[in-house]
C-alpha positions as CSV (number, residue, x, y, z in Angstrom):
1,M,-31.7,-12.0,-14.1
2,S,-34.9,-11.0,-12.3
3,G,-35.2,-9.5,-8.8
4,A,-32.4,-7.8,-6.8
5,L,-28.8,-8.6,-7.2
6,K,-27.7,-10.8,-4.3
7,P,-24.0,-11.2,-4.6
8,A,-22.1,-13.9,-2.7
9,M,-19.0,-11.6,-2.7
10,R,-19.9,-8.3,-1.0
11,S,-16.5,-6.6,-0.6
12,L,-13.3,-6.2,-2.5
13,D,-9.9,-5.0,-1.2
14,F,-8.2,-2.6,-3.7
15,A,-5.1,-0.4,-4.0
16,S,-4.4,2.7,-5.9
17,C,-1.4,5.1,-6.3
18,Y,-2.5,8.3,-8.0
19,V,-5.5,10.6,-7.4
20,Y,-7.7,12.5,-9.9
21,A,-10.0,15.4,-9.1
22,P,-12.4,15.9,-12.1
23,C,-14.0,19.0,-10.5
24,G,-11.1,20.4,-8.5
25,T,-10.2,24.1,-9.1
26,C,-6.6,24.1,-7.9
27,A,-3.5,23.8,-10.1
28,V,-2.8,20.2,-8.8
29,S,-6.4,19.2,-9.7
30,A,-5.8,20.5,-13.2
31,R,-2.6,18.5,-13.4
32,S,-4.5,15.4,-12.2
33,R,-6.9,15.8,-15.1
34,S,-4.0,16.1,-17.5
35,L,-2.4,13.0,-16.0
36,C,-5.7,11.0,-16.4
37,A,-6.0,12.1,-20.1
38,M,-2.3,11.2,-20.7
39,I,-2.6,7.8,-19.0
40,K,-5.8,6.9,-21.0
41,A,-3.9,7.8,-24.3
42,A,-0.7,6.2,-23.2
43,E,1.5,4.1,-25.4
44,P,3.3,1.1,-23.9
45,P,6.5,2.9,-22.9
46,L,4.6,5.4,-20.7
47,V,2.5,2.7,-19.2
48,S,5.6,0.8,-18.3
49,L,7.0,3.9,-16.7
50,Y,4.0,4.2,-14.4
51,A,4.1,0.5,-13.7
52,R,7.7,0.9,-12.5
53,R,6.6,3.9,-10.3
54,V,3.9,1.8,-8.7
55,M,6.3,-1.0,-7.9
56,R,8.7,1.6,-6.5
57,Q,6.0,2.8,-4.2
58,A,5.3,-0.8,-3.1
59,H,8.9,-1.0,-1.9
60,L,8.4,2.2,0.2
61,M,5.0,1.5,1.6
62,P,4.6,-1.7,3.7
63,S,0.8,-2.0,3.3
64,L,1.1,-1.7,-0.5
65,A,3.9,-4.2,-0.5
66,E,1.8,-6.7,1.5
67,F,-1.2,-6.0,-0.8
68,F,0.9,-7.0,-3.9
69,R,2.5,-10.0,-2.3
70,A,2.3,-13.4,-4.0
71,I,-0.2,-12.5,-6.8
72,D,-0.6,-15.4,-9.2
73,V,-2.5,-13.9,-12.1
74,L,-3.4,-10.3,-13.3
75,I,-6.8,-9.9,-14.9
76,P,-7.4,-6.7,-16.9
77,I,-10.8,-5.1,-16.7
78,P,-12.4,-5.2,-20.2
79,A,-13.5,-2.0,-22.1
80,S,-17.1,-0.9,-22.0
81,E,-17.8,-2.6,-25.3
82,P,-17.1,-6.2,-26.4
83,R,-13.4,-6.7,-27.3
84,R,-12.4,-6.0,-30.9
85,P,-10.0,-8.5,-32.5
86,N,-6.3,-7.7,-32.1
87,R,-7.1,-4.7,-29.9
88,D,-5.4,-4.1,-26.5
89,Y,-6.9,-1.7,-24.1
90,L,-5.2,0.3,-21.4
91,P,-5.8,-2.2,-18.5
92,D,-4.3,-4.9,-20.8
93,R,-1.2,-2.8,-21.3
94,L,-1.0,-2.0,-17.6
95,A,-1.3,-5.7,-16.7
96,D,1.4,-6.6,-19.2
97,A,3.7,-3.9,-17.8
98,F,3.2,-5.3,-14.2
99,V,4.1,-8.8,-15.5
100,A,7.2,-7.3,-17.0
101,E,8.0,-5.8,-13.6
102,G,7.6,-9.1,-11.9
103,L,4.4,-8.5,-10.0
104,A,2.8,-11.7,-11.3
105,P,3.8,-14.5,-13.7
106,S,1.1,-13.8,-16.2
107,A,-2.0,-11.8,-17.2
108,W,-5.2,-13.5,-18.3
109,K,-7.9,-12.0,-20.5
110,G,-10.6,-14.4,-19.5
111,L,-12.9,-11.7,-18.1
112,L,-15.1,-10.6,-21.1
113,R,-17.6,-7.9,-21.8
114,I,-20.4,-9.7,-23.6
115,R,-22.7,-6.6,-23.9
116,G,-21.7,-3.0,-24.1
117,V,-22.4,-0.5,-21.3
118,A,-22.1,3.3,-21.2
119,K,-18.7,4.7,-20.4
120,S,-18.7,5.9,-16.8
121,A,-16.2,8.7,-17.7
122,T,-18.6,10.3,-20.2
123,A,-22.0,9.3,-18.9
124,A,-24.1,12.0,-17.2
125,P,-24.4,11.7,-13.4
126,G,-27.3,9.3,-12.6
127,R,-26.8,7.5,-15.9
128,R,-23.6,5.7,-15.2
129,P,-23.9,1.9,-15.3
130,T,-24.9,0.3,-12.0
131,V,-23.2,-2.6,-10.4
132,R,-25.9,-4.8,-11.8
133,A,-25.5,-3.4,-15.3
134,H,-21.8,-4.2,-15.2
135,Y,-22.4,-7.6,-13.7
136,E,-24.9,-8.6,-16.4
137,S,-22.5,-7.4,-19.1
138,L,-19.6,-9.5,-18.0
139,S,-18.7,-13.1,-18.4
140,V,-15.8,-15.3,-17.3
141,V,-14.1,-18.0,-19.4
142,P,-13.6,-21.1,-17.3
143,S,-10.0,-22.1,-17.1
144,S,-8.3,-25.2,-15.8
145,K,-5.0,-23.4,-15.9
146,L,-5.8,-21.3,-12.9
147,P,-5.3,-22.9,-9.4
148,A,-8.5,-23.1,-7.5
149,D,-7.0,-21.0,-4.7
150,A,-5.2,-18.5,-7.0
151,R,-4.6,-14.9,-5.9
152,L,-6.2,-12.9,-8.7
153,L,-5.6,-9.2,-9.1
154,L,-8.1,-7.1,-11.2
155,V,-6.3,-4.3,-13.0
156,D,-7.9,-1.0,-14.2
157,D,-6.9,2.5,-15.0
158,V,-9.4,4.5,-12.9
159,V,-11.7,3.7,-10.0
160,T,-14.6,6.0,-9.1
161,K,-17.2,4.4,-6.9
162,G,-15.9,0.9,-7.7
163,R,-18.9,-0.5,-9.5
164,T,-17.0,-2.0,-12.4
165,L,-14.4,-3.6,-10.1
166,L,-16.9,-5.0,-7.7
167,A,-19.1,-6.4,-10.5
168,A,-16.0,-8.0,-12.1
169,A,-15.0,-9.6,-8.7
170,M,-18.6,-10.9,-8.3
171,R,-18.4,-12.7,-11.7
172,L,-14.9,-14.1,-11.0
173,H,-16.0,-15.3,-7.6
174,E,-18.8,-17.4,-9.2
175,T,-16.3,-19.2,-11.4
176,F,-13.4,-19.3,-8.9
177,P,-15.1,-19.4,-5.5
178,Q,-11.9,-20.4,-3.7
179,A,-9.7,-17.7,-5.3
180,R,-8.5,-14.6,-3.4
181,I,-9.7,-11.7,-5.5
182,T,-8.3,-8.1,-5.1
183,A,-8.1,-5.1,-7.4
184,F,-5.7,-2.3,-8.4
185,A,-6.5,1.0,-10.2
186,L,-3.7,3.4,-11.2
187,L,-5.8,6.4,-10.4
188,R,-8.8,6.9,-8.0
189,T,-11.3,9.7,-8.4
190,L,-11.9,12.2,-5.7
191,G,-15.1,13.5,-7.0
192,F,-16.0,16.0,-4.3
193,K,-12.5,17.3,-3.5
194,D,-11.7,20.8,-4.6
195,H,-8.0,20.9,-3.7
196,L,-5.3,18.3,-4.0
197,G,-2.0,18.3,-2.1
198,G,-0.3,16.1,-4.7
199,L,-0.9,13.5,-7.4
200,L,0.9,10.6,-5.8
201,E,-1.2,9.3,-2.9
202,P,-0.9,5.6,-2.5
203,C,-3.6,3.8,-0.6
204,V,-5.1,0.4,0.2
205,G,-8.8,0.4,0.8
206,R,-12.1,-1.5,0.3
207,I,-15.0,-1.4,-2.1
208,G,-18.2,-2.7,-0.4
209,W,-21.7,-3.7,-1.4
210,R,-24.3,-1.7,0.5
211,A,-27.9,-0.8,-0.3
212,G,-27.6,-2.1,-3.8
213,D,-24.6,-0.1,-4.8
214,A,-20.8,0.0,-4.5
215,H,-19.2,2.2,-1.8
216,R,-15.4,2.9,-1.9
217,N,-13.3,3.7,1.1
218,P,-11.1,5.7,0.8
């Protein structure tokens, strides 16, 4: 692709339940880093536990319950490298756990990483993949099984600025322009926050396209 990225989809509603402060100095911030590491290494039973906790929060928080209402298909965000055969990644396991909890009838792995990008979690500041880099590394498998007006929920483990989620939504929108696309990340990064009051902080927010980059609120 030459020239500037000019997406037809310029904003994405998202939800999240836990917070993560990678640079925080308080004890809760340290616990948030442990939680993030534990989640990323989690086996299916622990992933299922957190899926149940998310659904419990949805029953307690009306805005979260409304966000999750009537989802048709869950779509896990692919890893930073093209998928290896017979390999499930954390967003895959999280999507499967949500299906087991009744959030949606099925999960669909039709969003593919066709070219590797640097991992945002380990890349140096300023070298993390841009929205455009993510967009150009992703592809969508056309499917006649998905209703044209389906409610699609992207599922990821961690959201920082929201570049990956927004790029994925842009790609999906091209293939399914009538679909309602939203996103969920189990944890959201609070990069400039030094102190956390707690780990559980559910929210519904938006990731927008502005000045050539993703901007998350909150």
